[in-house]
VOPAGU-2260 file (C-alpha; in pm, 1 decimal, decimal comma):
REM VOPAGU-2260
SITE   aa  ch    i         X         Y         Z
SITE  UNK   A    0   -5424,4    1658,0   -2689,6
SITE  UNK   A    1   -5300,8    1848,7   -2452,0
SITE  UNK   A    2   -4989,0    1959,4   -2581,8
SITE  UNK   A    3   -5003,8    1958,9   -2938,3
SITE  UNK   A    4   -4715,8    2034,4   -3183,2
SITE  UNK   A    5   -4685,9    2417,5   -3243,1
SITE  UNK   A    6   -4561,5    2542,7   -3566,0
SITE  UNK   A    7   -4359,7    2871,4   -3569,8
SITE  UNK   A    8   -4440,8    3050,7   -3902,0
SITE  UNK   A    9   -4641,4    3348,6   -4088,3
SITE  UNK   A   10   -4873,0    3350,8   -4388,4
SITE  UNK   A   11   -4583,0    3545,8   -4588,8
SITE  UNK   A   12   -4324,4    3284,1   -4555,8
SITE  UNK   A   13   -4273,0    3075,5   -4836,7
SITE  UNK   A   14   -4179,7    2744,8   -4633,5
SITE  UNK   A   15   -4439,9    2765,6   -4380,1
SITE  UNK   A   16   -4672,6    2732,8   -4662,7
SITE  UNK   A   17   -4581,9    2372,4   -4705,5
SITE  UNK   A   18   -4561,5    2269,4   -4340,3
SITE  UNK   A   19   -4916,0    2433,7   -4280,2
SITE  UNK   A   20   -5063,5    2254,3   -4556,9
SITE  UNK   A   21   -4943,0    1888,1   -4426,3
SITE  UNK   A   22   -5027,3    1918,7   -4097,4
SITE  UNK   A   23   -5366,2    1991,1   -4188,6
SITE  UNK   A   24   -5450,3    1730,0   -4454,3
SITE  UNK   A   25   -5269,8    1463,1   -4242,5
SITE  UNK   A   26   -5522,6    1587,1   -3960,8
SITE  UNK   A   27   -5230,8    1649,8   -3705,8
SITE  UNK   A   28   -5353,3    1845,2   -3414,2
SITE  UNK   A   29   -5132,6    2146,1   -3391,2
SITE  UNK   A   30   -5145,4    2540,6   -3309,2
SITE  UNK   A   31   -4978,3    2788,5   -3535,6
SITE  UNK   A   32   -4803,5    3039,0   -3362,6
SITE  UNK   A   33   -4598,7    3377,4   -3509,4
SITE  UNK   A   34   -4246,2    3434,5   -3451,4
SITE  UNK   A   35   -4314,1    3731,2   -3213,2
SITE  UNK   A   36   -4396,8    3482,3   -2952,6
SITE  UNK   A   37   -4200,3    3507,9   -2643,3
SITE  UNK   A   38   -4154,4    3110,7   -2665,3
SITE  UNK   A   39   -4008,1    3148,5   -2992,9
SITE  UNK   A   40   -3738,3    3389,9   -2907,6
SITE  UNK   A   41   -3672,9    3225,2   -2537,0
SITE  UNK   A   42   -3697,0    2869,0   -2591,6
SITE  UNK   A   43   -3753,5    2754,4   -2999,1
SITE  UNK   A   44   -3454,6    2994,8   -3144,5
SITE  UNK   A   45   -3166,5    2886,9   -2912,5
SITE  UNK   A   46   -3299,6    2518,5   -2931,0
SITE  UNK   A   47   -3227,1    2536,2   -3319,5
SITE  UNK   A   48   -2991,9    2786,8   -3350,6
SITE  UNK   A   49   -3143,5    2968,4   -3641,5
SITE  UNK   A   50   -3424,5    3239,6   -3680,4
SITE  UNK   A   51   -3550,4    3105,6   -3979,8
SITE  UNK   A   52   -3923,3    2970,7   -4007,7
SITE  UNK   A   53   -4121,8    2730,4   -4036,6
SITE  UNK   A   54   -3999,6    2581,1   -3682,9
SITE  UNK   A   55   -4200,2    2288,7   -3514,4
SITE  UNK   A   56   -4191,8    2238,5   -3125,0
SITE  UNK   A   57   -4313,0    1877,4   -3077,1
SITE  UNK   A   58   -4506,4    1786,3   -2774,9
SITE  UNK   A   59   -4201,7    1646,0   -2642,3
SITE  UNK   A   60   -3992,8    1933,4   -2663,9
SITE  UNK   A   61   -3825,6    1868,7   -2984,1
SITE  UNK   A   62   -3756,8    2152,3   -3194,0
SITE  UNK   A   63   -3715,2    2122,3   -3581,8
SITE  UNK   A   64   -3627,7    2358,5   -3850,6
SITE  UNK   A   65   -3627,7    2286,4   -4218,3
SITE  UNK   A   66   -3989,2    2196,6   -4413,4
SITE  UNK   A   67   -3857,0    1847,5   -4496,4
SITE  UNK   A   68   -3705,0    1736,2   -4196,4
SITE  UNK   A   69   -4080,6    1856,1   -4039,1
SITE  UNK   A   70   -4206,5    1639,6   -4314,9
SITE  UNK   A   71   -4020,9    1350,7   -4239,6
SITE  UNK   A   72   -4066,9    1368,9   -3882,0
SITE  UNK   A   73   -4453,5    1381,6   -3905,7
SITE  UNK   A   74   -4463,7    1119,3   -4172,2
SITE  UNK   A   75   -4297,5     894,6   -3892,0
SITE  UNK   A   76   -4525,6     957,4   -3632,3
SITE  UNK   A   77   -4850,8     977,8   -3864,8
SITE  UNK   A   78   -4828,9     716,5   -4131,6
SITE  UNK   A   79   -5160,9     763,6   -4304,9
SITE  UNK   A   80   -5195,0     937,7   -4615,1
SITE  UNK   A   81   -4832,7     867,7   -4661,2
SITE  UNK   A   82   -4670,1    1185,3   -4821,4
SITE  UNK   A   83   -4410,7    1003,0   -4945,3
SITE  UNK   A   84   -4508,9     665,0   -5203,9
SITE  UNK   A   85   -4357,2     322,7   -5139,6
SITE  UNK   A   86   -4320,8     266,5   -5475,2
SITE  UNK   A   87   -4022,8     348,7   -5700,4
SITE  UNK   A   88   -4111,3     547,4   -5989,0
SITE  UNK   A   89   -4385,9     743,0   -5756,3
SITE  UNK   A   90   -4137,6     788,5   -5498,5
SITE  UNK   A   91   -3868,3     909,3   -5736,9
SITE  UNK   A   92   -4114,6    1168,5   -5884,9
SITE  UNK   A   93   -4185,7    1320,9   -5559,7
SITE  UNK   A   94   -3829,5    1363,6   -5426,7
SITE  UNK   A   95   -3776,3    1519,2   -5749,5
SITE  UNK   A   96   -4086,2    1734,4   -5718,4
SITE  UNK   A   97   -3952,2    1843,0   -5361,2
SITE  UNK   A   98   -3665,2    1979,0   -5524,9
SITE  UNK   A   99   -3751,0    2137,7   -5804,1
SITE  UNK   A  100   -4117,5    2246,8   -5685,4
SITE  UNK   A  101   -4000,5    2390,2   -5346,2
SITE  UNK   A  102   -3628,1    2476,3   -5408,5
SITE  UNK   A  103   -3649,6    2538,0   -5786,2
SITE  UNK   A  104   -3949,6    2768,6   -5819,3
SITE  UNK   A  105   -3825,7    2974,6   -5512,4
SITE  UNK   A  106   -3631,2    3222,6   -5707,0
SITE  UNK   A  107   -3922,2    3293,5   -5938,6
SITE  UNK   A  108   -4164,6    3346,7   -5645,3
SITE  UNK   A  109   -3924,8    3567,6   -5450,1
SITE  UNK   A  110   -3864,9    3817,2   -5761,7
SITE  UNK   A  111   -4229,8    3806,4   -5880,6
SITE  UNK   A  112   -4275,5    3946,6   -5520,1
SITE  UNK   A  113   -4035,8    4233,5   -5461,9
SITE  UNK   A  114   -4051,5    4350,9   -5839,3
SITE  UNK   A  115   -4412,4    4410,2   -5889,5
SITE  UNK   A  116   -4502,0    4744,1   -5730,2
SITE  UNK   A  117   -4878,9    4655,6   -5635,8
SITE  UNK   A  118   -4756,3    4383,8   -5408,0
SITE  UNK   A  119   -4582,3    4614,1   -5169,8
SITE  UNK   A  120   -4826,8    4790,9   -4939,7
SITE  UNK   A  121   -4993,6    4412,2   -4901,3
SITE  UNK   A  122   -4614,1    4268,0   -4813,0
SITE  UNK   A  123   -4497,5    4530,8   -4608,1
SITE  UNK   A  124   -4791,7    4522,1   -4378,6
SITE  UNK   A  125   -4811,5    4147,2   -4390,7
SITE  UNK   A  126   -4458,5    4121,5   -4251,5
SITE  UNK   A  127   -4540,6    4365,8   -3997,7
SITE  UNK   A  128   -4816,2    4159,1   -3846,0
SITE  UNK   A  129   -4572,8    3860,7   -3805,2
SITE  UNK   A  130   -4418,0    4078,3   -3553,5
SITE  UNK   A  131   -4706,8    4334,4   -3414,9
SITE  UNK   A  132   -4992,4    4139,7   -3465,3
SITE  UNK   A  133   -5250,8    4403,4   -3348,0
SITE  UNK   A  134   -4978,9    4712,3   -3434,9
SITE  UNK   A  135   -5132,8    5021,4   -3616,8
SITE  UNK   A  136   -5083,1    5070,7   -3957,5
SITE  UNK   A  137   -4776,0    5267,1   -3895,3
SITE  UNK   A  138   -4644,3    5005,0   -3698,0
SITE  UNK   A  139   -4694,1    4738,5   -3965,8
SITE  UNK   A  140   -4530,6    4967,8   -4184,1
SITE  UNK   A  141   -4213,2    5055,9   -3989,3
SITE  UNK   A  142   -4157,7    4666,9   -3883,2
SITE  UNK   A  143   -4273,2    4524,2   -4215,9
SITE  UNK   A  144   -4007,7    4771,2   -4399,0
SITE  UNK   A  145   -3708,5    4641,6   -4212,6
SITE  UNK   A  146   -3802,8    4267,2   -4295,5
SITE  UNK   A  147   -3881,9    4369,7   -4660,5
SITE  UNK   A  148   -3551,8    4588,4   -4647,3
SITE  UNK   A  149   -3342,7    4257,2   -4544,4
SITE  UNK   A  150   -3511,9    4037,8   -4806,3
SITE  UNK   A  151   -3445,6    4283,6   -5098,5
SITE  UNK   A  152   -3083,7    4348,6   -4972,4
SITE  UNK   A  153   -3017,1    3967,0   -5094,6
SITE  UNK   A  154   -2958,3    4093,5   -5459,7
SITE  UNK   A  155   -3246,8    4168,6   -5683,4
SITE  UNK   A  156   -3231,3    4308,4   -6056,2
SITE  UNK   A  157   -3365,8    4636,5   -6146,7
SITE  UNK   A  158   -3756,7    4617,5   -6208,7
SITE  UNK   A  159   -3895,6    4743,0   -6507,6
SITE  UNK   A  160   -4189,8    4641,3   -6781,5
SITE  UNK   A  161   -4010,6    4408,9   -6992,6
SITE  UNK   A  162   -3838,9    4212,3   -6674,0
SITE  UNK   A  163   -4209,1    4197,5   -6510,3
SITE  UNK   A  164   -4343,0    4050,0   -6833,9
SITE  UNK   A  165   -4071,2    3786,6   -6838,9
SITE  UNK   A  166   -4145,6    3679,2   -6481,3
SITE  UNK   A  167   -4515,2    3661,7   -6587,5
SITE  UNK   A  168   -4390,4    3430,8   -6867,3
SITE  UNK   A  169   -4209,2    3208,4   -6655,5
SITE  UNK   A  170   -4514,0    3188,5   -6415,1
SITE  UNK   A  171   -4776,2    3112,9   -6688,6
SITE  UNK   A  172   -4553,3    2849,8   -6815,7
SITE  UNK   A  173   -4586,4    2679,3   -6475,1
SITE  UNK   A  174   -4927,7    2768,8   -6423,2
SITE  UNK   A  175   -5062,6    2621,8   -6789,9
SITE  UNK   A  176   -4881,1    2269,0   -6708,5
SITE  UNK   A  177   -5031,8    2284,3   -6359,3
SITE  UNK   A  178   -5338,0    2379,5   -6496,9
SITE  UNK   A  179   -5378,5    2100,2   -6734,0
SITE  UNK   A  180   -5279,8    1783,3   -6494,4
SITE  UNK   A  181   -5561,9    1964,8   -6250,5
SITE  UNK   A  182   -5832,2    1945,8   -6517,0
SITE  UNK   A  183   -5814,8    1539,4   -6433,6
SITE  UNK   A  184   -5675,1    1501,0   -6078,7
SITE  UNK   A  185   -5679,6    1652,1   -5752,4
SITE  UNK   A  186   -5330,9    1558,6   -5653,2
SITE  UNK   A  187   -5003,2    1527,9   -5839,3
SITE  UNK   A  188   -5047,1    1165,5   -5761,3
SITE  UNK   A  189   -5397,2    1026,5   -5724,6
SITE  UNK   A  190   -5617,5    1079,3   -5448,5
SITE  UNK   A  191   -5426,1    1262,2   -5140,0
SITE  UNK   A  192   -5152,2    1485,8   -5135,3
SITE  UNK   A  193   -4791,3    1360,2   -5162,6
SITE  UNK   A  194   -4478,1    1561,7   -5036,7
SITE  UNK   A  195   -4503,7    1712,5   -5432,1
SITE  UNK   A  196   -4826,9    1877,6   -5367,6
SITE  UNK   A  197   -4688,0    2035,7   -5013,3
SITE  UNK   A  198   -4363,2    2155,0   -5193,6
SITE  UNK   A  199   -4551,1    2366,5   -5454,2
SITE  UNK   A  200   -4752,3    2536,5   -5186,7
SITE  UNK   A  201   -4457,8    2749,2   -5099,6
SITE  UNK   A  202   -4451,9    2942,8   -5439,4
SITE  UNK   A  203   -4814,8    2892,4   -5505,9
SITE  UNK   A  204   -4938,7    2995,5   -5197,5
SITE  UNK   A  205   -4741,0    3184,9   -4998,2
SITE  UNK   A  206   -4600,5    3428,9   -5246,1
SITE  UNK   A  207   -4763,1    3370,3   -5619,9
SITE  UNK   A  208   -5123,6    3279,9   -5431,2
SITE  UNK   A  209   -5139,1    3591,4   -5205,4
SITE  UNK   A  210   -4908,1    3874,5   -5305,9
SITE  UNK   A  211   -5157,3    4084,9   -5525,6
SITE  UNK   A  212   -5021,4    4073,9   -5857,8
SITE  UNK   A  213   -4957,2    3657,8   -5843,6
SITE  UNK   A  214   -5275,3    3598,9   -5698,9
SITE  UNK   A  215   -5487,2    3821,5   -5982,4
SITE  UNK   A  216   -5252,0    3686,0   -6241,1
SITE  UNK   A  217   -5376,0    3296,9   -6135,9
SITE  UNK   A  218   -5708,6    3386,4   -6067,7
SITE  UNK   A  219   -5701,1    3531,6   -6452,0
SITE  UNK   A  220   -5501,1    3253,4   -6647,1
SITE  UNK   A  221   -5515,2    2922,3   -6385,3
SITE  UNK   A  222   -5872,8    2899,1   -6200,7
SITE  UNK   A  223   -5816,9    2523,5   -6142,2
SITE  UNK   A  224   -5473,6    2617,7   -5960,0
SITE  UNK   A  225   -5654,5    2894,6   -5756,5
SITE  UNK   A  226   -5887,8    2627,1   -5624,7
SITE  UNK   A  227   -5632,9    2399,3   -5552,6
SITE  UNK   A  228   -5456,8    2625,5   -5363,7
SITE  UNK   A  229   -5795,7    2688,0   -5135,3
SITE  UNK   A  230   -5850,9    2319,3   -5112,0
SITE  UNK   A  231   -5481,2    2262,3   -4996,9
SITE  UNK   A  232   -5552,0    2522,1   -4687,2
SITE  UNK   A  233   -5818,4    2295,2   -4599,0
SITE  UNK   A  234   -5824,5    2004,5   -4356,4
SITE  UNK   A  235   -6053,1    1756,4   -4598,8
SITE  UNK   A  236   -5849,7    1518,6   -4807,7
SITE  UNK   A  237   -6106,6    1476,5   -5059,8
SITE  UNK   A  238   -6209,2    1782,0   -5256,7
SITE  UNK   A  239   -6569,7    1795,6   -5429,2
SITE  UNK   A  240   -6464,7    1811,4   -5787,6
SITE  UNK   A  241   -6326,8    1436,1   -5750,5
SITE  UNK   A  242   -6571,1    1278,1   -5467,7
SITE  UNK   A  243   -6533,7     959,7   -5651,2
SITE  UNK   A  244   -6166,4     930,1   -5702,6
SITE  UNK   A  245   -6025,6     650,5   -5419,9
SITE  UNK   A  246   -5804,5     869,5   -5145,8
SITE  UNK   A  247   -5494,1     678,5   -5239,9
SITE  UNK   A  248   -5229,0     674,7   -5471,0
SITE  UNK   A  249   -5258,4     540,5   -5885,6
SITE  UNK   A  250   -5194,4     168,2   -5891,1
SITE  UNK   A  251   -4919,9      11,0   -6064,4
SITE  UNK   A  252   -4707,2     270,1   -5935,5
SITE  UNK   A  253   -4833,2     465,2   -6209,5
SITE  UNK   A  254   -4773,5     876,5   -6281,4
SITE  UNK   A  255   -5010,1    1093,3   -6441,6
SITE  UNK   A  256   -4832,9    1229,2   -6811,8
SITE  UNK   A  257   -4930,9    1575,8   -6722,6
SITE  UNK   A  258   -4736,9    1549,5   -6368,8
SITE  UNK   A  259   -4435,9    1393,9   -6580,1
SITE  UNK   A  260   -4484,5    1656,8   -6817,2
SITE  UNK   A  261   -4447,6    1949,3   -6527,6
SITE  UNK   A  262   -4169,4    1789,0   -6363,1
SITE  UNK   A  263   -3983,3    1756,9   -6710,0
SITE  UNK   A  264   -4047,1    2090,5   -6757,8
SITE  UNK   A  265   -3952,1    2248,0   -6432,3
SITE  UNK   A  266   -3611,4    2055,4   -6430,0
SITE  UNK   A  267   -3524,9    2189,8   -6791,6
SITE  UNK   A  268   -3625,7    2515,4   -6679,1
SITE  UNK   A  269   -3494,2    2555,0   -6318,9
SITE  UNK   A  270   -3262,5    2213,9   -6276,2
SITE  UNK   A  271   -2950,6    2319,8   -6403,6
SITE  UNK   A  272   -2815,4    2497,4   -6040,6
SITE  UNK   A  273   -2894,0    2188,1   -5877,4
SITE  UNK   A  274   -2652,4    1974,1   -6103,5
SITE  UNK   A  275   -2393,7    2249,1   -6036,3
SITE  UNK   A  276   -2436,9    2269,1   -5696,7
SITE  UNK   A  277   -2401,9    1889,6   -5695,9
SITE  UNK   A  278   -2099,9    1851,5   -5879,9
SITE  UNK   A  279   -1919,6    2152,1   -5740,3
SITE  UNK   A  280   -1966,6    1983,9   -5399,9
SITE  UNK   A  281   -1822,2    1654,3   -5523,0
SITE  UNK   A  282   -1542,9    1843,5   -5684,2
SITE  UNK   A  283   -1488,0    2020,0   -5353,5
SITE  UNK   A  284   -1503,3    1744,8   -5128,7
SITE  UNK   A  285   -1228,3    1551,0   -5333,8
SITE  UNK   A  286    -997,8    1809,6   -5327,8
SITE  UNK   A  287   -1016,7    1871,8   -4954,7
SITE  UNK   A  288   -1078,5    1513,3   -4827,6
SITE  UNK   A  289   -1252,1    1645,3   -4463,4
SITE  UNK   A  290   -1298,6    1330,6   -4258,6
SITE  UNK   A  291   -1607,1    1169,4   -4208,8
SITE  UNK   A  292   -1886,0    1342,5   -3980,0
SITE  UNK   A  293   -1733,5    1714,4   -4062,3
SITE  UNK   A  294   -1943,8    1991,3   -4002,1
SITE  UNK   A  295   -1998,0    2195,9   -4313,4
SITE  UNK   A  296   -1975,3    2574,3   -4228,2
SITE  UNK   A  297   -2172,7    2492,6   -3882,9
SITE  UNK   A  298   -2155,1    2862,2   -3792,9
SITE  UNK   A  299   -2434,6    2961,6   -4084,5
SITE  UNK   A  300   -2765,9    2780,5   -4055,9
SITE  UNK   A  301   -2796,5    2775,3   -4450,3
SITE  UNK   A  302   -2417,6    2678,9   -4532,1
SITE  UNK   A  303   -2269,1    2766,9   -4872,4
SITE  UNK   A  304   -1885,5    2699,4   -5007,2
SITE  UNK   A  305   -1684,2    2877,8   -5207,2
SITE  UNK   A  306   -1736,5    2942,0   -5589,1
SITE  UNK   A  307   -1576,9    2637,9   -5756,4
SITE  UNK   A  308   -1502,3    2621,6   -6145,6
SITE  UNK   A  309   -1656,5    2383,0   -6315,5
SITE  UNK   A  310   -1618,5    2178,4   -6669,0
SITE  UNK   A  311   -2011,9    2112,5   -6747,4
SITE  UNK   A  312   -2123,3    2027,8   -7102,1
SITE  UNK   A  313   -1776,3    2099,5   -7211,6
SITE  UNK   A  314   -1808,4    2470,8   -7063,9
SITE  UNK   A  315   -1631,2    2635,1   -6817,4
SITE  UNK   A  316   -1842,9    2766,5   -6520,5
SITE  UNK   A  317   -1810,8    2912,1   -6227,0
SITE  UNK   A  318   -2097,8    2825,3   -5966,1
SITE  UNK   A  319   -2156,2    2889,0   -5544,3
SITE  UNK   A  320   -2218,3    2561,0   -5400,7
SITE  UNK   A  321   -2563,7    2588,1   -5223,0
SITE  UNK   A  322   -2523,3    2307,8   -4963,7
SITE  UNK   A  323   -2875,7    2273,8   -4870,4
SITE  UNK   A  324   -2937,5    2251,9   -5277,5
SITE  UNK   A  325   -2695,2    1938,9   -5254,1
SITE  UNK   A  326   -2871,7    1792,0   -4955,9
SITE  UNK   A  327   -3190,5    1778,7   -5108,2
SITE  UNK   A  328   -3064,9    1680,2   -5466,3
SITE  UNK   A  329   -2896,8    1394,6   -5268,4
SITE  UNK   A  330   -3252,2    1287,7   -5120,0
SITE  UNK   A  331   -3356,5    1179,9   -5458,7
SITE  UNK   A  332   -3017,5    1071,8   -5579,3
SITE  UNK   A  333   -2985,1     830,9   -5276,6
SITE  UNK   A  334   -3308,8     663,0   -5304,8
SITE  UNK   A  335   -3288,5     622,9   -5685,7
SITE  UNK   A  336   -2968,6     460,6   -5682,9
SITE  UNK   A  337   -3057,9     205,7   -5381,4
SITE  UNK   A  338   -3294,2      64,7   -5655,1
SITE  UNK   A  339   -3184,9    -237,7   -5901,9
SITE  UNK   A  340   -3059,8    -168,8   -6242,0
SITE  UNK   A  341   -3369,7    -267,3   -6383,9
SITE  UNK   A  342   -3584,4     -83,1   -6170,6
SITE  UNK   A  343   -3383,9     244,2   -6252,9
SITE  UNK   A  344   -3389,5     157,6   -6611,4
SITE  UNK   A  345   -3779,8     137,1   -6628,2
SITE  UNK   A  346   -3787,4     482,7   -6472,0
SITE  UNK   A  347   -3530,0     640,2   -6682,6
SITE  UNK   A  348   -3707,3     511,1   -6989,9
SITE  UNK   A  349   -4054,9     691,7   -6849,9
SITE  UNK   A  350   -3832,7    1045,7   -6784,8
SITE  UNK   A  351   -3680,5    1002,8   -7107,3
SITE  UNK   A  352   -3382,7    1194,0   -7196,7
SITE  UNK   A  353   -3421,4    1488,2   -6981,9
SITE  UNK   A  354   -3292,7    1704,8   -6717,1
SITE  UNK   A  355   -3449,6    1517,6   -6450,5
SITE  UNK   A  356   -3230,0    1181,0   -6578,4
SITE  UNK   A  357   -2911,7    1402,9   -6548,6
SITE  UNK   A  358   -2988,8    1535,3   -6195,6
SITE  UNK   A  359   -3078,0    1167,7   -6076,3
SITE  UNK   A  360   -2759,5    1032,8   -6177,6
SITE  UNK   A  361   -2508,7    1305,6   -6072,2
SITE  UNK   A  362   -2227,2    1123,3   -5885,7
SITE  UNK   A  363   -2256,6    1120,3   -5504,3
SITE  UNK   A  364   -1944,5     995,4   -5361,2
SITE  UNK   A  365   -1982,7    1253,5   -5079,6
SITE  UNK   A  366   -2301,3    1241,7   -4872,8
SITE  UNK   A  367   -2470,7    1492,5   -4670,7
SITE  UNK   A  368   -2676,4    1443,6   -4354,5
SITE  UNK   A  369   -2858,9    1686,7   -4140,2
SITE  UNK   A  370   -2870,6    1666,3   -3774,3
SITE  UNK   A  371   -2915,5    1939,8   -3502,4
SITE  UNK   A  372   -3031,4    2165,4   -3785,8
SITE  UNK   A  373   -2665,8    2150,5   -3941,1
SITE  UNK   A  374   -2539,9    1967,1   -4243,1
SITE  UNK   A  375   -2228,2    1739,7   -4203,9
SITE  UNK   A  376   -2056,7    1467,2   -4397,0
SITE  UNK   A  377   -2199,1    1140,1   -4366,1
């Protein structure tokens, strides 16, 4: 292929891990470049209006920023081994895992990176290599510290032994459920990866599976998860541990009970902010009544709204609406509510009375769409 896809990202990047794994497992010809490459500064960033990674430059010159949009674009071009199932329960499961694995685990992975001192030297130099790949150790420290300081300026709690122990407890709770699933299944759904697998690579590889503290903890407590991460970085779809598993999704729209158990846990542990953002967005739009096609803070590449005061479960809450989270949640909600009532009832019966069901049923009168790397009212 004379002009393959170009993925701009880095190994330290949470969201790049999702796109890199997707490209490899799909067998899509691509090259990976760092954001220090002049072409990124001169062509890619001006086209997307964003400095964030990953960004994908297509062979015909299109620039896509956002791992979900990158996945959707590539799926339309390379349909074999689809990342999104076409059966209702499996597709609903995958869309919810896209949200809860990628966005739900972000804060855990982020804090686990920056609150453990043993990560600092590695992470700083890792960031430095993204911008000075052949730099000296001093240069890597210098440029890496600029990025590290910016990341930590977003707001971190103070670190102490109790806080780190609590982060490890949360991490272990995810690992144990994932480990139990991987004893009998190569991926979340059957014999090839779905968008659910790619989504959890952000936390399990880029942060918790590479940073020294998270990696050591994974190796000690979840060797199957560690092996899964290794395999998700290779182009082979069928792993040697599951050589006799058909390379297909389970028949009859089945979802393994262990996969549902992890989804339910993630929703209970991390789902409430997405419910509050979804409710807050609807409340804000009801109040403002903006026109169709209204751009939502177009000057920001990851826009938020003002804090909304909500009543949720009989309690007053203040919550800053994250519009990216609303857009991601609506991806699942819109699909779920496009199904017949009978099919929805069947899926809800399988999910039980859980935070997954609550999130799927947040009213969505106002719909967000993403165009040209910005968010608009549909």
